[in-house]
N, C-alpha and C positions, 0 to 999 in steps of 0.2 A: 731544481723541481724534481727530477728524476730520482734522486738520492731520497727525499722525503717520501715519495710514493712507494721505493722499495722498501724503506724503514717501516711505513705503515702497514704494508702487506706482510713483512715479517712479523710485525707484533700481532696483527690479526691472525695470522696463522697459528702462532704460538698460544694465543687465547682460546682459539677454536679447538686446538689439541688438548688444552687443559681441561675444556669442558667434555670432550669424548671421554677422556681418561680419568674422569672422577672416580673415586672409589664407589662401588654399590653396596647395597646392604648385605647381599650374598656373599660377597668378597670378605667381609669383616663383621660377621653377624652379631657376635657377641659384644662388641664395642658399640654397633649401633643400637642394639637392643637396649643395653645397660644405660648408655648415656641417654637415650631418648626417656626411657622411664625415671631416671634420675633427675633430668632436665626439667620433665613436666611436673615435678613434686617441688620445685624451686618456687617461691615467692619472688615477687620484684626487689623486695628489700634484701633477700639474700642474694639476688644476682648483682646487686650493686657493689657488693662487697667479695672478692676472692677468698678472704681469710672464713668468711661464714661458708661459702661455696665448699671449701676444703673440710670443714667440720661437718657440714651435712654430708659430705661423700663418704666419709669415715664412718657416720651413723648408719647411712645406707649400706655400706659394706658389711657392718655387722650382722646385717638380715641375711647375708649371704653364706655365713660360717655354720659349720656343725649340720650338715645336711647329707642325705643321702640321696638327694635329687641330683641328677647329672646336669642339668642345666644350671641348678644353683652352684654346685662345684665350678662349673666354667666362669660363671660370674664371680665367684669367690677368687680364682685365679685371676681373672682381671684386675679385681682390685688389689691383690697381691702385686701385679707388676707395676700400678700405677702408685704404690704405697699408701692405700687405704687402709690396710690391716696394719695392726700393731707388729706383728711378725714380719712385715715387708722389710726387705733388705735394703730398700731405697726409696726414695719419693720423687716422684715428679708430679705430685699434686698441683703444684703452680702451672706447668702445662696446661692442666685440666682447667683450672679455675679461671686464669685470666682471661682463655677466648671464650668460656662460656659468659663472662661477666659482660663481654660485649657482643654476645649473641652469634658467635661464629656457627654457621651450620654444622650439623652433627657429622655430615659425610667428610667436612673439610678438617674437623677435629679429629676425626678417626685416622685420617690421612697424617696429620702432624704427629698423633700419638704413635702412629705404626714407624714413622721415621726414628722415634726415640726409643721404641722398644718392638724390637723385631717380632716377638712371639704374638703379640696382641692379635693380628689378623689370622693368624693360625688357630685361635680358639675357635671352636665350631660345636654348636650344639648337637647333640645325638639325633639323627632322624630315623625314624621307623620306616623301613621299607617294606611294603608288602610285595613279597615275590611272586604271589599269586597272578597280581593284576598289573604290576609295573612293566613298563618297557624298558627293558635292559639297554637299549641303544640310546634313550634319554638320560641315563645317569651318567654321572662323571666319573672317570676312572678310579678316584678316589675312593667313591662309594661302591665300585664294584670290588676293589681290593678289601674294603671293609666287610663286604658280605664274605668273602673268602677267608678273611681274618676270623670272623665271628663263627665260621664253620670250621675253623683250626685247618685250614686246606691251604695248599701251595698252589702256585701256577707257574711252575717252572719253564722257563722259555718264553712267557708271555711278554709280549713288547708292545703291541698294539690293543686297541679298545676291543677290537674282535675278538683277540685271543683270550682275554678274560671273559666276555661273553659267553664264548664256546665251554670254557672251563665251568661258568657257573651252570649254563645249561646241562651240562653233562652230569652235574652233581645235584641238580635239582631232586631228581627221583629219590635220592638218599635222604636227602634234608626236608623236603617237603613232602609228606605222606598225608593223603587226603583223609580226614576223619568222616566216618560214616554216621 
């Protein structure tokens, strides 16, 4: 009886850890956004057949091509990774269509796709940061680095988040001039 209790507790712990560690939208934002939008346009008839889902995804991906819009470019790259474009080097559309056909939640689908293609969750939309009003302490280090990169500035010796914040604060007068 003790063995059954231990096994139950181990299984319960593993299940709880998976719930806590599930992928969040901000961790894989392009995947979530594209798949939510794509999934919403599928009819019940399309959902029943993985082949139809794949065809629709290819049509959907054509709308992301040839754009100067930064967001569309990220979505186009997502399509490229999955094989939704003619110029895609490989295709894992079956890994998209099958789970969509049995209504796998988007977060779980993005997790699965991320294990197949490592760069999917690295795709992020550009965020515009208002440096006059933003609290730099609330930004992620990657956002702080992007600010410096946009200014074509380095942060030599920056190791901690506070180092990046100090560097940005010291450069603010140079890049943020108040217009009268």
